[in-house]
C-alpha positions as CSV (number, residue, x, y, z in Angstrom):
1,M,36.1,10.7,-21.1
2,H,38.2,12.5,-18.7
3,Y,36.6,15.8,-17.1
4,I,37.9,18.8,-15.7
5,T,34.9,20.1,-12.9
6,P,36.6,23.6,-12.7
7,D,36.8,23.9,-16.9
8,L,33.6,22.5,-16.6
9,C,32.2,25.3,-14.0
10,D,33.8,28.3,-16.2
11,A,32.2,27.4,-19.3
12,Y,29.0,26.6,-18.1
13,P,28.4,28.9,-15.1
14,E,25.1,29.4,-15.6
15,L,24.0,25.3,-16.1
16,V,26.0,24.0,-13.1
17,Q,25.5,23.3,-9.3
18,V,28.2,22.5,-7.1
19,V,27.8,20.0,-4.8
20,E,29.3,21.0,-1.1
21,P,32.6,20.1,-0.6
22,M,32.6,16.6,1.6
23,F,33.0,13.9,-0.6
24,S,36.3,11.7,-1.2
25,N,37.8,9.9,-4.4
26,F,37.7,6.2,-3.5
27,G,37.7,5.0,-6.9
28,G,40.1,4.1,-9.4
29,R,39.0,7.0,-11.8
30,D,39.8,10.3,-10.6
31,S,37.6,11.6,-13.1
32,F,33.8,10.5,-14.2
33,G,30.3,11.9,-15.2
34,G,27.1,10.6,-16.8
35,E,23.8,10.5,-16.8
36,I,22.2,10.0,-13.5
37,V,20.7,7.4,-11.9
38,T,19.5,7.6,-8.0
39,L,18.5,5.2,-4.9
40,K,17.8,6.5,-1.9
41,C,18.4,3.9,1.0
42,F,19.7,3.8,4.8
43,E,22.2,1.3,5.6
44,D,20.8,-1.1,3.2
45,N,22.5,-1.7,-0.1
46,S,20.6,-4.3,-1.4
47,L,19.5,-1.8,-4.4
48,V,23.2,-0.6,-4.8
49,R,23.6,-4.4,-5.6
50,E,20.6,-4.7,-7.7
51,Q,21.7,-1.7,-9.9
52,A,25.2,-3.0,-10.1
53,D,24.2,-5.7,-11.6
54,Q,22.8,-3.7,-14.4
55,N,24.0,-1.6,-17.5
56,G,25.6,1.2,-16.6
57,K,27.3,2.4,-19.6
58,G,27.3,6.3,-19.5
59,K,25.4,6.7,-15.9
60,V,26.6,7.5,-12.7
61,L,24.8,5.7,-9.6
62,V,23.8,8.5,-7.1
63,V,23.3,7.1,-3.8
64,D,21.8,9.1,-0.8
65,G,22.3,6.7,1.9
66,G,21.6,9.7,4.3
67,G,25.1,10.5,5.0
68,S,24.9,7.7,7.6
69,L,28.8,7.0,8.9
70,R,27.5,3.8,10.6
71,R,27.6,1.3,7.9
72,A,29.3,1.2,4.2
73,L,27.2,0.8,1.4
74,L,29.5,0.0,-1.0
75,G,32.7,-2.6,-1.1
76,D,35.0,-4.2,-3.8
77,M,32.7,-7.1,-4.8
78,L,29.8,-4.2,-6.0
79,A,32.5,-2.3,-7.1
80,E,33.8,-4.8,-9.2
81,K,30.4,-6.2,-10.6
82,A,29.7,-2.7,-11.5
83,A,32.7,-1.7,-13.4
84,K,32.1,-4.9,-15.4
85,N,28.6,-3.7,-16.5
86,G,29.7,-0.5,-17.7
87,W,29.8,1.8,-14.9
88,E,31.0,5.2,-14.8
89,G,31.1,5.7,-11.5
90,M,29.0,5.6,-7.9
91,I,28.7,9.0,-5.5
92,I,27.7,7.9,-2.3
93,Y,26.2,9.9,0.4
94,G,27.4,7.2,2.8
95,C,30.6,5.1,3.3
96,V,32.5,2.6,1.5
97,R,34.8,0.0,2.5
98,D,37.7,-2.1,0.9
99,V,39.4,1.3,0.2
100,D,42.7,-0.2,-0.9
101,V,40.9,-2.9,-3.9
102,L,38.2,0.5,-4.4
103,A,40.9,2.3,-5.8
104,Q,42.1,-0.4,-8.1
105,T,38.9,-0.5,-9.6
106,D,38.0,0.9,-12.7
107,L,35.2,2.8,-11.5
108,G,34.7,6.3,-10.2
109,V,33.4,6.6,-6.5
110,Q,33.0,9.5,-4.1
111,A,31.6,8.6,-0.4
112,L,32.1,11.1,2.5
113,A,34.1,8.1,4.5
114,S,35.4,4.7,4.7
115,H,33.6,1.9,7.5
116,P,34.7,-1.4,8.1
117,L,31.2,-2.6,8.4
118,K,28.6,-4.0,5.7
119,T,25.1,-3.1,5.7
120,D,22.1,-5.0,6.5
121,K,20.1,-6.4,3.4
122,R,16.7,-6.0,4.0
123,G,15.5,-5.3,0.4
124,L,14.5,-1.5,1.1
125,G,15.6,1.9,-0.8
126,D,13.5,3.8,-3.4
127,L,15.2,3.7,-7.1
128,N,15.2,6.6,-9.7
129,V,13.5,9.0,-7.1
130,V,14.6,12.9,-6.6
131,V,17.7,13.1,-3.9
132,T,18.9,15.9,-2.3
133,F,22.4,16.9,-0.2
134,G,25.2,18.4,-0.4
135,G,23.0,21.8,-1.2
136,V,22.1,20.1,-4.7
137,T,19.2,17.9,-6.1
138,F,19.9,15.5,-8.1
139,R,17.3,14.1,-10.3
140,P,17.1,11.1,-12.8
141,G,18.1,11.5,-16.3
142,E,20.5,14.7,-15.5
143,Y,24.0,14.7,-15.4
144,V,26.7,14.5,-12.6
145,Y,30.6,15.0,-12.9
146,A,33.0,14.9,-10.5
147,D,37.1,14.6,-10.4
148,N,39.2,15.2,-7.6
149,N,38.1,18.9,-7.5
150,G,34.6,18.3,-6.8
151,I,31.2,17.3,-7.8
152,I,28.7,19.5,-10.2
153,V,25.4,18.9,-11.6
154,S,23.9,20.1,-14.9
155,P,20.3,19.3,-16.4
156,S,21.9,18.5,-19.8
157,A,25.0,16.6,-21.0
158,L,28.2,19.0,-20.9
159,K,31.3,18.5,-23.3
160,M,34.8,19.7,-22.3
161,P,35.6,23.0,-24.0
162,D,38.8,22.9,-26.2
């Protein structure tokens, strides 16, 4: 499904919240959306790896990496695994790496920046907790939509207007 966030904002102004404009598009999909699954982790992508292994059909992984610009929480291998398992996309409040490959991967990826250094693997983090960044609170089971215009959050699924 192709989403246009300005059209969704116009059609559902009372429902949507707009994330502050700090993210860039790194994935092969320039538009994506779905049900929110959240992770909270800091410079450790162990749980990102675990979730990439799960069936992600209709879902977007929202990763609160604390805004760290010191390590990459997503790289080419995890992105390819997530795409293979049907994930619609990932929003990373942190960094990604292998950006040339990410751009060729059938996965939406929005992140703060790129960084070549991988994370430590300590198995730390929390799954499906409420996270807040960019002026918006992301709740598991709600919905997020992203494109080159920005990222929006809604408590319910939105349909593109005709």
